[in-house]
C-alpha positions as CSV (number, residue, x, y, z in Angstrom):
1,G,103.2,89.1,82.0
2,E,106.4,91.7,82.3
3,P,109.8,90.1,81.6
4,I,112.2,89.8,84.6
5,A,115.8,90.9,83.2
6,A,119.2,91.6,85.3
7,Q,120.9,94.8,84.0
8,T,124.5,96.2,84.3
9,V,124.7,99.7,85.3
10,S,126.7,100.3,81.9
11,Q,123.2,98.8,80.4
12,M,120.9,101.0,82.3
13,V,123.3,104.2,81.1
14,D,122.8,103.5,77.7
15,R,119.3,103.2,77.9
16,V,118.7,106.9,80.0
17,M,121.2,108.3,77.4
18,A,119.2,107.1,74.4
19,L,116.3,109.0,75.3
20,P,115.9,112.1,73.7
21,E,118.2,115.1,74.4
22,G,117.0,117.8,76.9
23,T,114.6,115.0,78.7
24,R,114.5,115.9,82.7
25,L,114.3,113.0,84.8
26,Y,114.5,112.0,88.3
27,L,116.5,108.8,89.1
28,L,115.1,107.1,91.9
29,A,115.4,104.4,94.7
30,P,112.1,102.9,95.7
31,V,112.5,101.8,99.2
32,V,109.2,101.1,100.2
33,R,106.9,99.4,97.9
34,G,103.4,98.8,99.0
35,R,104.5,98.4,102.7
36,K,102.6,99.7,105.6
37,G,104.2,101.6,108.3
38,E,105.1,105.3,109.6
39,Y,109.0,105.3,108.4
40,R,109.7,107.9,110.6
41,K,112.7,106.3,111.5
42,E,113.7,105.4,108.0
43,L,113.0,109.1,106.8
44,A,115.1,110.6,109.3
45,E,118.4,108.1,108.6
46,W,118.2,108.8,104.6
47,Q,117.8,112.3,105.3
48,K,121.2,112.1,107.5
49,A,122.6,110.2,104.6
50,G,122.3,113.2,102.2
51,F,119.1,113.0,100.8
52,A,117.1,115.9,100.0
53,R,113.8,114.7,98.5
54,V,111.5,111.6,98.8
55,R,108.4,110.6,97.0
56,I,105.7,109.6,98.7
57,D,102.8,108.0,97.0
58,G,103.5,109.7,93.9
59,T,104.0,112.9,95.5
60,I,107.8,114.7,95.6
61,H,108.6,116.1,98.9
62,D,111.5,117.6,100.3
63,I,112.7,115.0,103.4
64,D,112.6,117.4,106.0
65,E,108.7,118.3,105.2
66,A,107.5,114.6,104.3
67,P,104.2,114.2,105.7
68,A,103.1,111.9,108.7
69,L,102.5,108.4,107.4
70,D,99.2,106.2,108.6
71,K,100.9,103.0,109.6
72,K,97.6,101.4,108.5
73,Y,97.8,101.8,104.8
74,K,100.3,100.7,102.4
75,H,102.8,103.3,101.1
76,D,105.3,103.8,98.2
77,I,108.3,105.9,99.2
78,E,111.4,106.4,96.6
79,V,114.7,108.3,97.3
80,V,115.1,111.0,95.0
81,V,118.8,110.2,94.2
82,D,119.6,112.5,91.0
83,R,117.7,114.8,88.7
84,L,119.1,115.3,85.4
85,V,118.9,116.2,82.0
86,V,119.7,113.9,78.9
87,G,122.7,115.1,76.9
88,G,126.1,116.5,77.4
89,E,128.6,114.6,79.8
90,I,126.2,113.0,82.2
91,A,127.3,109.2,81.3
92,T,129.6,109.0,84.7
93,R,127.4,111.0,86.9
94,L,124.1,108.6,86.0
95,A,126.5,105.8,86.4
96,E,127.3,106.9,89.9
97,S,124.0,107.9,90.6
98,F,122.9,104.7,89.7
99,E,125.1,102.9,91.6
100,T,123.9,104.6,94.3
101,A,120.1,103.9,94.0
102,L,120.9,100.3,93.4
103,K,122.8,99.9,96.7
104,L,119.9,101.9,98.5
105,A,117.1,100.0,97.2
106,D,118.5,96.2,96.8
107,G,119.2,96.3,93.2
108,L,116.0,98.5,92.1
109,A,116.2,101.7,90.7
110,Y,113.6,103.9,88.5
111,V,113.9,106.7,86.0
112,D,110.9,108.5,86.3
113,P,110.2,112.1,83.6
114,A,110.0,114.8,85.6
115,D,107.7,116.4,82.9
116,P,104.4,115.2,82.1
117,V,103.9,112.5,79.4
118,E,101.3,111.0,77.4
119,P,99.5,108.1,79.1
120,H,100.9,105.3,76.8
121,T,102.4,103.1,78.5
122,P,101.2,100.1,80.4
123,K,103.7,100.1,83.4
124,S,102.0,102.4,85.4
125,E,99.3,99.6,85.4
126,I,101.4,97.2,86.4
127,L,103.5,99.0,89.1
128,G,100.6,100.3,91.1
129,N,98.6,103.8,90.9
130,N,101.6,105.8,92.4
131,A,103.8,105.1,89.2
132,P,104.0,107.6,86.7
133,D,103.5,107.3,83.2
134,G,107.1,106.9,81.3
135,R,108.6,105.5,84.0
136,I,111.2,102.7,83.3
137,V,112.1,100.2,85.6
138,F,115.9,99.0,86.3
139,S,117.2,96.0,88.1
140,E,120.4,94.3,88.5
141,K,119.1,91.4,89.5
142,F,116.8,88.7,87.9
143,A,113.7,90.1,90.0
144,C,109.7,91.3,89.5
145,P,109.8,95.0,90.6
146,V,106.1,94.6,91.4
147,S,105.5,90.9,93.0
148,G,109.3,90.5,94.5
149,F,109.7,87.2,92.9
150,T,113.4,86.8,92.0
151,I,115.7,84.5,90.4
152,S,119.3,84.4,92.2
153,E,121.4,82.9,88.9
154,I,120.5,81.4,85.6
155,E,122.9,78.3,85.5
156,P,122.6,74.9,84.0
157,R,121.7,73.0,87.3
158,L,118.2,75.6,87.2
159,F,117.0,73.7,84.6
160,S,117.6,70.0,86.1
161,F,114.9,68.3,87.9
162,N,117.3,65.9,89.3
163,A,119.3,69.1,91.3
164,P,117.7,70.8,94.4
165,Q,118.4,74.2,92.3
166,G,115.6,73.0,89.5
167,A,113.6,70.5,91.3
168,C,109.9,71.2,92.1
169,P,109.8,72.0,96.2
170,A,106.4,70.6,96.1
171,C,106.9,66.9,94.0
172,D,110.7,67.1,94.5
173,G,111.0,66.9,90.7
174,L,109.0,64.1,90.4
175,G,106.1,66.4,88.4
176,E,103.3,64.3,90.2
177,K,102.0,63.8,93.4
178,L,100.2,61.1,95.6
179,L,96.2,62.6,96.0
180,F,93.6,60.6,97.7
181,D,91.4,60.0,94.7
182,E,87.4,60.4,94.8
183,D,86.8,57.5,92.6
184,L,88.9,55.3,95.0
185,V,87.3,56.4,97.9
186,V,84.1,55.9,96.6
187,P,84.5,52.9,93.8
188,N,80.9,52.0,93.7
189,H,78.2,55.0,93.1
190,M,75.4,52.5,92.9
191,L,75.8,51.8,97.1
192,S,74.4,53.9,99.6
193,I,76.5,55.1,102.4
194,K,74.8,52.6,104.7
195,K,75.6,49.7,102.2
196,G,79.5,51.1,102.3
197,A,80.0,53.5,99.9
198,V,82.5,55.3,101.5
199,V,85.2,52.4,101.5
200,P,87.8,53.7,103.7
201,W,85.2,54.3,106.4
202,A,83.2,51.2,105.8
203,K,85.9,48.7,105.4
204,S,85.8,47.1,108.5
205,N,83.1,44.3,109.6
206,P,81.2,46.0,110.8
207,P,81.6,49.3,110.0
208,S,83.5,51.9,112.4
209,P,80.8,52.9,115.0
210,Y,82.6,56.4,115.2
211,Y,82.5,56.9,111.2
212,M,79.0,55.9,111.0
213,Q,77.9,58.2,113.7
214,V,79.6,60.9,111.8
215,L,78.3,60.2,108.5
216,G,74.7,59.4,110.0
217,S,74.9,62.8,111.8
218,L,75.6,64.6,108.5
219,A,72.6,63.1,107.0
220,R,70.7,64.9,109.7
221,E,72.6,67.9,109.5
222,F,72.1,68.2,105.3
223,K,69.0,66.7,104.9
224,F,69.8,63.6,103.1
225,D,69.0,59.7,103.6
226,I,72.2,57.4,104.4
227,E,70.3,54.9,102.2
228,T,70.2,56.7,99.0
229,P,72.6,55.2,96.4
230,W,75.9,57.7,96.4
231,S,75.2,58.3,92.6
232,D,71.6,60.1,93.7
233,L,72.9,62.2,96.2
234,P,73.0,66.2,95.6
235,P,76.6,67.4,94.2
236,E,77.2,69.7,97.4
237,V,76.3,66.9,99.9
238,Q,79.1,64.7,97.8
239,S,81.6,67.3,98.3
240,T,80.5,68.0,101.7
241,I,81.1,64.3,102.6
242,L,84.5,63.9,100.8
243,H,85.9,67.4,101.2
244,G,84.4,68.8,104.3
245,S,81.9,71.9,105.5
246,K,84.5,74.3,104.7
247,G,84.9,75.6,108.2
248,K,81.3,75.9,108.6
249,P,80.8,74.2,112.0
250,V,78.3,70.8,112.0
251,T,76.7,69.4,114.9
252,L,77.8,66.0,115.2
253,T,76.1,63.6,117.5
254,F,77.9,60.4,119.2
255,I,76.6,57.4,121.1
256,D,79.3,56.2,124.0
257,G,77.8,53.3,125.2
258,K,74.5,54.7,127.4
259,K,76.0,58.3,126.9
260,K,74.9,60.5,124.1
261,Y,76.7,64.0,123.4
262,D,76.7,66.7,120.4
263,V,79.9,68.4,119.1
264,S,79.8,71.3,117.0
265,K,82.8,72.0,114.7
266,P,83.7,72.0,111.0
267,F,84.0,68.6,109.4
268,E,87.3,67.7,107.8
269,G,85.9,65.6,105.2
270,V,86.3,61.9,104.3
271,I,89.4,62.8,102.3
272,G,90.8,65.5,104.8
273,N,90.5,62.4,107.2
274,L,92.6,60.4,104.9
275,N,95.4,63.0,104.4
276,R,95.6,63.8,108.0
277,R,96.0,60.4,109.2
278,M,98.9,59.8,106.2
279,L,100.6,62.5,107.7
280,Q,100.5,61.7,111.3
281,T,100.9,58.0,111.4
282,D,104.3,56.4,112.1
283,S,102.9,53.0,110.9
284,A,104.1,51.6,107.9
285,W,101.3,49.1,107.6
286,M,98.7,52.0,108.0
287,R,100.5,54.1,105.3
288,E,100.4,51.2,103.0
289,E,96.8,50.2,103.9
290,L,95.8,54.0,103.2
291,S,97.8,54.5,100.1
292,K,95.4,52.2,98.3
293,Y,93.1,55.0,98.1
294,Q,95.6,57.1,96.3
295,S,96.6,57.8,92.6
296,A,99.0,60.0,90.8
297,A,98.3,63.0,89.9
298,P,100.2,66.1,88.1
299,C,101.9,68.3,90.6
300,E,99.9,71.7,91.1
301,V,103.1,73.7,91.7
302,C,104.7,72.6,88.5
303,G,101.9,71.1,86.6
304,G,103.8,68.1,85.5
305,A,106.9,70.0,84.7
306,R,109.2,68.6,87.4
307,L,110.9,72.2,87.7
308,K,110.8,75.0,90.2
309,P,108.9,77.9,88.8
310,E,111.9,80.0,88.5
311,A,113.2,77.7,85.9
312,L,110.0,77.9,84.3
313,A,109.5,81.4,84.7
314,V,113.0,81.6,82.2
315,K,111.4,81.6,78.6
316,I,113.0,81.8,75.0
317,A,110.5,82.9,72.3
318,M,107.8,82.7,75.1
319,K,108.3,79.6,75.8
320,D,109.9,77.6,78.7
321,I,112.4,74.6,78.6
322,S,109.3,72.1,79.5
323,Y,107.7,73.3,76.5
324,A,110.7,72.4,74.3
325,T,111.3,69.2,76.0
326,H,108.1,68.1,75.0
327,L,107.9,68.5,71.2
328,S,108.3,65.7,68.7
329,V,111.5,65.8,66.7
330,V,109.8,67.4,63.6
331,D,108.3,70.2,65.7
332,A,111.9,70.7,67.8
333,L,113.3,71.0,64.7
334,Q,111.2,73.5,63.0
335,F,111.4,75.5,66.9
336,F,114.5,75.7,66.9
337,T,115.1,76.9,63.1
338,D,112.8,79.6,63.4
339,M,114.4,80.7,67.1
340,P,116.6,83.2,65.5
341,Q,113.6,85.9,64.5
342,H,112.6,85.5,67.8
343,L,116.4,87.0,69.3
344,G,117.9,90.2,69.3
345,D,120.9,91.0,67.5
346,Q,123.4,90.1,70.9
347,Q,121.2,87.2,71.7
348,N,121.5,85.8,68.3
349,A,125.4,86.5,68.5
350,I,125.6,84.5,71.4
351,A,123.6,81.8,70.1
352,E,124.5,81.1,66.8
353,R,126.7,78.1,67.6
354,I,124.8,76.5,69.8
355,L,121.7,76.6,67.5
356,K,123.9,75.3,64.5
357,E,124.3,72.3,66.5
358,I,121.2,71.7,67.7
359,V,119.6,71.9,64.2
360,E,122.2,70.0,62.8
361,R,121.3,66.8,65.4
362,L,117.5,67.3,65.0
363,G,117.9,67.2,61.5
């Protein structure tokens, strides 16, 4: 829920200089965030580069007295780049220290209070147990300091599903995907399995012995009758037949001529079987046959918005571009008319002419 914003060094300096005069601070470079390892080599390199202190898992140490770290556990390490007191002529020094920290930590910097503060900020919960109350996070990139989610650059192509820079990678910008549909796989719930309820596996006449033996094995394993109408089968049995045994081994019994043998393995499910066959086949005819059991469904990644997650993460007034494009003309007019009250002074100065044109066209 934290906003992602890129900041210049100048903006970072202004933010720190706006703190109460006399505030004592640490400027830190978060070089390791929630990763396993010992980091002995890295600590030696940071010491060689001239840094004297590090904060490891919330505790500051002289870098030459840093504790040995257990490589089996995740750690947070921040290099102490500078210690400062707000006030006076520290802006130039602060800017240089920010540049050092940003270079060291790939565009991130923390400013932590050197003295205890009241635990009123939620940032410590967001950034983990080792983050002190009062921490300010700075980023010169459009990057989340917690998850590492990044947006390289916000540009017009990012908001176009016709451009590779903006199109959802899961559905190629279509907003929907063809998925195997349960209602097409089992269209008649009054039929039993024996009578051909599972259409893709019963389409041939007579039905495929292999698939019928698989279904018969499932009936023995899960205690149901293949002559029972599909609608009367327990939901968990229907789910197992369609979607598989979820990794649980199932004993499948096959009769090949006079030979009978058992195979114990997880069951992929009818829909899993159809998906696999669709991916593996090189036959256009087979693809066409299998597609008869598919229907279009909203893409699970973009939710039908057609854009990649990075584009949908960009919000104005807490709304993304997909929300705006789905508004009616009347609602869109209201949305853009009310927009200035959700923007800051600098943002309003930038958006004033654009908003004026949008409102005039909608009106």
